[in-house]
C-alpha positions as CSV (number, residue, x, y, z in Angstrom):
1,X,16.6,23.6,-15.3
2,X,17.5,23.8,-11.6
3,X,21.2,22.9,-12.0
4,X,22.5,24.1,-15.3
5,X,26.1,23.7,-14.1
6,X,25.5,20.0,-13.6
7,X,24.7,19.7,-17.3
8,X,27.8,21.6,-18.2
9,X,30.1,19.4,-16.2
10,X,28.3,16.0,-16.3
11,X,29.9,14.9,-13.1
12,X,29.1,14.1,-9.5
13,X,31.9,16.4,-8.5
14,X,30.0,19.4,-9.9
15,X,28.0,19.6,-6.7
16,X,30.1,17.7,-4.2
17,X,33.8,18.7,-4.6
18,X,33.5,21.3,-2.0
19,X,30.9,19.5,0.1
20,X,32.2,19.4,3.8
21,X,33.0,16.0,5.2
22,X,30.3,14.7,7.5
23,X,31.4,14.0,11.1
24,X,30.3,10.4,11.5
25,X,30.3,8.7,14.9
26,X,32.1,5.4,15.0
27,X,29.7,4.2,17.7
28,X,27.7,1.2,16.6
29,X,24.0,2.0,16.1
30,X,21.3,0.1,17.9
31,X,20.9,-3.3,16.2
32,X,17.9,-3.6,13.9
33,X,14.8,-4.7,15.9
34,X,14.2,-8.4,15.1
35,X,11.2,-8.5,17.4
36,X,8.8,-7.1,14.8
37,X,10.1,-9.6,12.2
38,X,9.5,-12.5,14.6
39,X,6.0,-11.1,15.3
40,X,5.2,-11.2,11.5
41,X,6.4,-14.8,11.3
42,X,4.4,-15.8,14.3
43,X,1.3,-14.0,12.9
44,X,1.7,-16.1,9.7
45,X,1.6,-19.4,11.5
46,X,-1.1,-18.4,13.9
47,X,-3.4,-17.2,11.0
48,X,-2.7,-20.3,9.0
49,X,-3.6,-22.4,12.1
50,X,-6.8,-20.5,12.6
51,X,-7.7,-21.1,9.0
52,X,-7.3,-24.8,9.4
53,X,-9.1,-24.7,12.7
54,X,-12.3,-23.8,10.8
55,X,-12.1,-27.2,9.0
56,X,-11.4,-29.0,12.3
57,X,-14.4,-27.5,14.0
58,X,-16.7,-28.2,11.1
59,X,-15.6,-31.8,10.5
60,X,-17.1,-33.5,13.6
61,X,-20.6,-32.4,12.4
62,X,-20.2,-34.9,9.5
63,X,-19.2,-38.5,9.4
64,X,-16.1,-39.3,7.3
65,X,-16.4,-42.8,5.9
66,X,-15.0,-44.4,2.7
67,X,-12.4,-43.4,0.3
68,X,-14.5,-40.6,-1.3
69,X,-14.9,-38.7,2.0
70,X,-11.2,-39.0,2.9
71,X,-10.1,-37.7,-0.5
72,X,-12.7,-34.9,-0.4
73,X,-11.6,-33.7,3.1
74,X,-7.9,-33.9,2.0
75,X,-8.9,-31.7,-0.9
76,X,-10.6,-29.2,1.3
77,X,-7.5,-29.0,3.6
78,X,-5.1,-28.4,0.7
79,X,-7.6,-25.9,-0.8
80,X,-7.7,-23.8,2.4
81,X,-3.9,-23.9,2.8
82,X,-3.6,-22.9,-0.9
83,X,-6.0,-20.0,-0.5
84,X,-4.1,-18.7,2.6
85,X,-0.7,-19.0,0.8
86,X,-2.1,-17.1,-2.1
87,X,-3.2,-14.2,0.1
88,X,0.2,-14.2,1.9
89,X,2.0,-14.1,-1.5
90,X,0.0,-11.2,-2.7
91,X,0.6,-9.4,0.6
92,X,4.4,-9.9,0.3
93,X,4.4,-8.2,-3.1
94,X,2.0,-5.4,-2.1
95,X,5.0,-3.0,-1.4
96,X,3.4,-1.7,1.7
97,X,6.0,0.2,3.6
98,X,5.6,-1.3,7.1
99,X,6.2,-4.9,5.8
100,X,9.2,-3.9,3.7
101,X,10.8,-2.1,6.6
102,X,10.3,-5.1,9.0
103,X,11.3,-7.9,6.6
104,X,13.2,-6.2,3.8
105,X,12.2,-6.2,0.2
106,X,14.8,-8.8,-0.8
107,X,13.7,-11.3,1.9
108,X,10.1,-10.7,1.0
109,X,10.9,-11.6,-2.6
110,X,12.7,-14.8,-1.6
111,X,9.8,-15.8,0.7
112,X,7.3,-15.0,-2.1
113,X,9.3,-17.2,-4.5
114,X,9.6,-20.1,-2.0
115,X,5.9,-20.0,-1.1
116,X,5.1,-20.0,-4.9
117,X,6.9,-23.4,-5.0
118,X,4.3,-24.7,-2.5
119,X,1.3,-22.9,-3.9
120,X,1.1,-24.7,-7.3
121,X,1.4,-28.2,-5.9
122,X,-1.2,-27.3,-3.3
123,X,-3.7,-26.1,-5.9
124,X,-3.1,-29.1,-8.2
125,X,-3.5,-31.4,-5.2
126,X,-6.7,-29.6,-4.2
127,X,-8.2,-30.0,-7.6
128,X,-7.1,-33.6,-8.0
129,X,-8.3,-34.7,-4.6
130,X,-11.7,-33.0,-4.8
131,X,-12.4,-34.5,-8.2
132,X,-11.2,-38.0,-7.1
133,X,-13.2,-37.8,-3.9
134,X,-16.4,-36.8,-5.8
135,X,-15.8,-39.5,-8.4
136,X,-15.3,-42.1,-5.7
137,X,-18.5,-41.0,-3.9
138,X,-20.7,-41.0,-7.0
139,X,-19.1,-43.8,-9.0
140,X,-18.5,-41.5,-11.9
141,X,-15.3,-41.6,-14.1
142,X,-12.6,-39.0,-13.5
143,X,-13.1,-37.2,-16.9
144,X,-16.9,-37.2,-16.4
145,X,-16.6,-35.9,-12.8
146,X,-14.1,-33.2,-14.0
147,X,-16.6,-32.0,-16.6
148,X,-19.4,-32.0,-14.1
149,X,-17.4,-30.0,-11.5
150,X,-16.2,-27.4,-14.0
151,X,-19.5,-26.8,-15.7
152,X,-22.0,-27.7,-13.0
153,X,-20.7,-26.0,-9.8
154,X,-20.9,-22.2,-9.2
155,X,-17.8,-20.1,-9.9
156,X,-15.8,-23.0,-11.2
157,X,-15.1,-21.5,-14.6
158,X,-13.2,-18.6,-12.9
159,X,-11.5,-21.1,-10.6
160,X,-10.3,-23.1,-13.7
161,X,-8.9,-20.0,-15.3
162,X,-7.1,-19.1,-12.1
163,X,-5.6,-22.5,-11.9
164,X,-4.4,-22.2,-15.5
165,X,-2.8,-18.8,-14.8
166,X,-1.0,-20.4,-11.7
167,X,0.3,-23.3,-13.8
168,X,1.6,-20.8,-16.5
169,X,3.3,-18.6,-13.9
170,X,4.8,-21.7,-12.2
171,X,6.4,-22.8,-15.4
172,X,7.7,-19.3,-16.2
173,X,9.3,-19.1,-12.8
174,X,11.6,-22.0,-13.6
175,X,15.1,-20.3,-13.7
176,X,16.1,-21.9,-17.0
177,X,12.9,-20.5,-18.7
178,X,12.9,-17.1,-16.9
179,X,16.5,-16.3,-17.9
180,X,15.6,-16.7,-21.5
181,X,12.7,-14.2,-21.3
182,X,13.0,-10.4,-21.6
183,X,12.4,-8.9,-18.2
184,X,9.5,-6.8,-19.6
185,X,7.7,-9.9,-20.8
186,X,8.2,-11.8,-17.6
187,X,7.0,-8.8,-15.6
188,X,3.9,-8.3,-17.7
189,X,3.0,-12.0,-17.4
190,X,3.7,-12.1,-13.7
191,X,1.3,-9.2,-13.1
192,X,-1.5,-11.5,-14.2
193,X,-1.1,-13.3,-10.8
194,X,-3.4,-10.6,-9.3
195,X,-6.2,-12.0,-11.4
196,X,-5.8,-15.3,-9.5
197,X,-6.8,-13.5,-6.3
198,X,-9.9,-12.0,-8.0
199,X,-10.9,-15.2,-9.7
200,X,-10.4,-17.5,-6.7
201,X,-12.4,-15.2,-4.4
202,X,-15.8,-16.3,-5.9
203,X,-14.8,-20.0,-5.9
204,X,-13.9,-19.9,-2.2
205,X,-17.0,-18.2,-1.0
206,X,-19.3,-20.1,-3.3
207,X,-18.0,-23.6,-2.7
208,X,-16.0,-23.4,0.6
209,X,-18.2,-25.3,3.1
210,X,-16.9,-23.3,6.0
211,X,-17.4,-20.0,4.2
212,X,-20.9,-20.2,2.6
213,X,-23.0,-20.2,5.8
214,X,-22.3,-16.6,6.8
215,X,-20.8,-17.6,10.1
216,X,-17.4,-16.9,11.7
217,X,-15.5,-18.6,8.8
218,X,-17.1,-16.4,6.2
219,X,-16.2,-13.2,8.0
220,X,-12.8,-14.4,9.0
221,X,-11.8,-15.1,5.4
222,X,-13.5,-11.9,4.2
223,X,-11.4,-10.0,6.7
224,X,-8.2,-11.6,5.4
225,X,-9.1,-10.6,1.8
226,X,-10.0,-7.1,2.9
227,X,-6.7,-6.6,4.7
228,X,-4.6,-7.9,1.8
229,X,-6.5,-5.8,-0.8
230,X,-6.2,-2.7,1.4
231,X,-2.4,-3.2,1.7
232,X,-2.2,-3.8,-2.0
233,X,-4.1,-0.6,-2.9
234,X,-2.1,1.4,-0.4
235,X,1.3,0.1,-1.4
236,X,0.8,0.0,-5.1
237,X,-1.5,3.0,-5.7
238,X,-2.2,5.4,-2.9
239,X,1.3,5.9,-1.4
240,X,3.1,6.2,-4.8
241,X,0.5,8.7,-5.9
242,X,1.0,10.9,-2.8
243,X,4.8,10.5,-3.0
244,X,5.1,11.6,-6.6
245,X,2.6,14.4,-6.3
246,X,4.7,15.8,-3.5
247,X,8.1,15.5,-5.2
248,X,7.4,15.9,-8.9
249,X,10.6,14.3,-10.2
250,X,12.2,14.8,-13.6
251,X,15.4,13.9,-15.3
252,X,18.2,16.5,-15.2
253,X,20.9,14.7,-17.2
254,X,22.2,11.4,-18.4
255,X,26.0,11.0,-17.9
256,X,28.1,8.2,-19.4
257,X,30.1,6.4,-16.8
258,X,32.0,3.8,-18.8
259,X,31.3,0.9,-21.2
260,X,27.6,0.2,-21.2
261,X,27.0,2.2,-18.0
262,X,25.2,5.5,-17.5
263,X,24.1,7.6,-14.6
264,X,20.8,9.4,-14.5
265,X,20.4,12.5,-12.4
266,X,16.9,13.2,-11.2
267,X,15.7,16.3,-9.3
268,X,12.4,17.5,-7.8
269,X,10.7,19.3,-5.1
270,X,11.3,18.9,-1.3
271,X,13.8,16.2,-1.7
272,X,15.0,16.9,1.9
273,X,11.7,15.4,3.0
274,X,12.4,12.1,1.2
275,X,13.1,9.5,3.8
276,X,15.9,7.7,1.9
277,X,19.4,6.6,2.7
278,X,22.4,5.3,0.7
279,X,21.8,1.7,-0.2
280,X,18.1,2.1,-0.7
281,X,16.5,1.5,-4.1
282,X,13.5,2.9,-5.8
283,X,11.3,1.4,-8.6
284,X,11.7,4.0,-11.3
285,X,9.1,4.6,-14.0
286,X,10.3,7.0,-16.8
287,X,7.3,8.6,-18.6
288,X,8.5,8.1,-22.2
289,X,6.5,6.7,-25.1
290,X,8.1,3.2,-24.6
291,X,8.8,3.2,-20.9
292,X,5.8,4.6,-19.1
293,X,4.2,1.3,-18.4
294,X,7.1,-0.5,-16.7
295,X,8.9,0.2,-13.4
296,X,12.4,-1.2,-12.7
297,X,14.3,-1.4,-9.4
298,X,17.6,0.6,-9.4
299,X,19.7,1.5,-6.3
300,X,20.9,5.0,-5.6
301,X,24.6,5.3,-6.7
302,X,25.2,8.4,-4.6
303,X,24.0,9.3,-1.1
304,X,20.9,11.6,-1.1
305,X,21.8,15.2,-0.7
306,X,18.5,17.0,-0.9
307,X,19.2,18.4,-4.3
308,X,19.1,15.4,-6.7
309,X,19.1,11.6,-6.8
310,X,21.3,9.5,-8.9
311,X,20.8,6.0,-10.3
312,X,23.4,4.2,-12.4
313,X,22.2,1.7,-15.0
314,X,24.0,-1.0,-16.9
315,X,22.7,-1.3,-20.5
316,X,21.6,-4.9,-20.9
317,X,18.3,-4.7,-22.8
318,X,15.9,-2.5,-24.7
319,X,14.6,-0.7,-21.6
320,X,18.0,0.2,-20.3
321,X,19.1,1.2,-23.8
322,X,16.2,3.6,-23.9
323,X,17.2,5.0,-20.5
324,X,20.6,5.9,-21.9
325,X,18.8,8.2,-24.4
326,X,16.6,10.0,-21.9
327,X,16.3,13.7,-22.4
328,X,16.3,16.4,-19.6
329,X,12.8,17.2,-18.4
330,X,11.3,13.7,-18.8
331,X,9.0,13.1,-15.8
332,X,9.8,10.3,-13.4
333,X,7.6,8.3,-11.1
334,X,9.1,6.4,-8.2
335,X,7.9,3.8,-5.7
336,X,9.9,3.3,-2.4
337,X,12.4,3.7,-1.0
338,X,12.9,0.0,-0.4
339,X,15.5,-2.3,0.9
340,X,17.5,-2.8,4.1
341,X,21.0,-2.6,2.5
342,X,21.9,0.5,4.5
343,X,24.4,1.8,7.0
344,X,21.7,1.7,9.6
345,X,21.8,-2.1,9.6
346,X,25.4,-2.4,10.8
347,X,26.3,-3.9,14.1
348,X,30.0,-3.1,14.1
349,X,32.0,0.2,14.1
350,X,33.8,-0.6,10.8
351,X,32.7,-2.1,7.5
352,X,34.0,-4.1,4.5
353,X,32.2,-3.5,1.1
354,X,32.5,-6.0,-1.7
355,X,31.1,-5.3,-5.2
356,X,31.3,-6.3,-8.9
357,X,29.5,-5.1,-12.0
358,X,26.7,-2.7,-11.5
359,X,26.7,-3.8,-7.8
360,X,29.2,-1.0,-7.3
361,X,26.3,1.5,-7.4
362,X,24.9,1.0,-3.9
363,X,28.4,0.2,-2.5
364,X,29.6,3.6,-3.9
365,X,26.6,5.3,-2.2
366,X,27.2,3.5,1.1
367,X,30.8,4.6,1.3
368,X,29.5,8.2,1.8
369,X,27.4,7.2,4.9
370,X,29.6,4.6,6.6
371,X,32.0,5.7,9.3
372,X,35.7,6.3,8.5
373,X,38.0,3.3,8.2
374,X,35.8,1.3,5.7
375,X,37.4,-1.1,3.2
376,X,36.2,-1.6,-0.4
377,X,37.0,-4.5,-2.6
378,X,35.9,-3.8,-6.2
379,X,36.0,-6.8,-8.6
380,X,36.2,-6.2,-12.4
381,X,37.5,-8.1,-15.4
382,X,39.5,-5.2,-16.8
383,X,40.4,-1.6,-15.8
384,X,38.1,-0.2,-18.5
385,X,35.1,-1.9,-16.6
386,X,35.8,0.1,-13.4
387,X,33.0,2.7,-12.7
388,X,33.3,5.6,-10.3
389,X,37.0,5.2,-9.9
390,X,37.7,8.9,-9.4
391,X,34.8,9.2,-7.0
392,X,35.9,6.1,-5.0
393,X,39.5,7.4,-4.7
394,X,38.3,10.8,-3.7
395,X,35.9,9.4,-1.1
396,X,38.6,7.0,0.2
397,X,40.9,9.9,0.8
398,X,38.1,12.0,2.3
399,X,36.7,9.3,4.5
400,X,40.0,7.5,5.5
401,X,38.9,4.4,3.6
402,X,40.8,1.7,1.7
403,X,39.8,0.8,-1.9
404,X,41.3,-2.3,-3.5
405,X,40.6,-2.9,-7.3
406,X,40.8,-6.6,-8.1
407,X,41.2,-7.0,-11.9
408,X,41.3,-10.1,-14.1
409,X,39.3,-13.3,-14.9
410,X,38.0,-15.6,-12.2
411,X,41.0,-17.9,-12.6
412,X,43.7,-15.1,-12.8
413,X,46.1,-15.0,-9.8
414,X,45.0,-11.8,-8.2
415,X,41.2,-12.4,-8.0
416,X,41.8,-16.0,-7.1
417,X,44.1,-15.0,-4.2
418,X,42.1,-12.1,-2.9
419,X,38.9,-14.2,-2.9
420,X,40.3,-16.8,-0.7
421,X,40.3,-17.0,3.1
422,X,44.0,-16.3,3.3
423,X,43.9,-13.4,0.8
424,X,40.8,-11.8,2.4
425,X,42.3,-12.1,5.9
426,X,45.6,-10.6,4.6
427,X,43.8,-7.7,2.9
428,X,41.4,-7.0,5.8
429,X,42.9,-8.6,9.0
430,X,40.0,-7.6,11.2
431,X,37.3,-8.9,8.8
432,X,35.6,-10.8,11.7
433,X,35.0,-7.5,13.5
434,X,33.4,-5.7,10.5
435,X,30.1,-5.6,8.9
436,X,30.3,-6.9,5.4
437,X,28.1,-5.4,2.6
438,X,28.0,-7.6,-0.6
439,X,26.5,-6.5,-3.9
440,X,27.0,-8.1,-7.3
441,X,26.3,-11.0,-9.5
442,X,25.2,-14.3,-7.9
443,X,28.6,-15.9,-8.4
444,X,30.5,-13.2,-6.6
445,X,28.0,-13.1,-3.7
446,X,28.0,-16.9,-3.3
447,X,31.8,-17.1,-3.4
448,X,32.3,-14.2,-1.0
449,X,29.7,-15.6,1.5
450,X,31.5,-19.0,1.4
451,X,34.8,-17.3,2.2
452,X,33.2,-15.3,5.0
453,X,31.8,-18.4,6.5
454,X,35.3,-20.0,6.5
455,X,36.6,-16.9,8.2
456,X,33.8,-17.3,10.8
457,X,32.3,-13.9,10.2
458,X,28.9,-13.9,12.1
459,X,25.9,-14.1,9.9
460,X,24.3,-11.0,11.4
461,X,27.3,-9.0,10.2
462,X,26.8,-10.0,6.5
463,X,24.4,-7.8,4.5
464,X,23.6,-8.9,1.0
465,X,21.9,-7.1,-1.9
466,X,22.3,-9.5,-4.8
467,X,20.8,-9.1,-8.3
468,X,17.6,-11.2,-7.7
469,X,14.9,-8.8,-8.9
């Protein structure tokens, strides 16, 4: 074991109590470049417009007359949009580094979810309009035309299966249903969405009128597919393989941090070369008999120091319960780092950090890398729920920061007062001149954002890392 004294002490202080304070500059870093983000958004709309232009250029060659033709052409349009949205959705979840750095993993996840809300209606509209159009043109019944389309046209069996998968994923994405499912089951079912890309490819190129003739449309769509698949292979397979081959991570020790919370210390080779900051998260895969097949996102709970990485986990299910029983030496695979919840995103010299629950993990790490004078508000139901209290108090003294522990239920006097515009302004009078980093349950994040809006804190100064994975 590389650090036997860490196992003996079971504490972050084992390797940091004598660590010299870092001389941070209070100057504001250059604001994050939003130009690349805007470029990505413009590329989305331009590529979508180009995709529809193929239909527009092809349409004058045919006469559109009657209800059947109108319905069929509407079905073709919705089909092309649905195919494009599917490609974009897969690209957003490819975990390719350049896209996560420009947009941010959390925003990509939100965009992916919102696009999913459009994809399913588009696919169903495409299916319904095409069948209705064919039926109107031939005079067949809707059930009869449906059977003819599914069984008589090339690649329609695979397209039908893809549609069924999309319907199932759409239903499982409903919050009320998803919250009742174990994360592991939802993750496994959601991974079948990649089959939709494979199954729909044959349908598009076998039946898409703009794609079957081998002209520009064919090669245009083939290029889109090739680009998305290349990003998917790089982000999901090649980069993680190279990363883990270089660093060869393994568990050093698991340390209890409080009720239902444990910290996992991980070490490996050449950690100084790992481009990671406090606030970043990795997707961690622990190679145990029950956990090797699943990767979960956890933020670092201590700033990287070139010797080990630390993640802190709240035990809420079977997987996290297994993590609490990890033994030293277990191999670890990671994907990342991901996220933009870092000190480099700030636009002001000082910061306010607000956390609750296991959201204290990235907030605790950020406190090490933010300039002196930061303020921390840590919300918990009771004192026994506080995690890292020793470390936070030590860092506050070391970094010239203020830490305020807010204890009690939501309707108790102290939390209700602190989480009000008047209480927040009294605690942090210069809140409008600070960056604010929020991490915690959805209720805390929503409440805090509402208060910050009332205090007229500019949106660009509010950085959120909620529990939305």
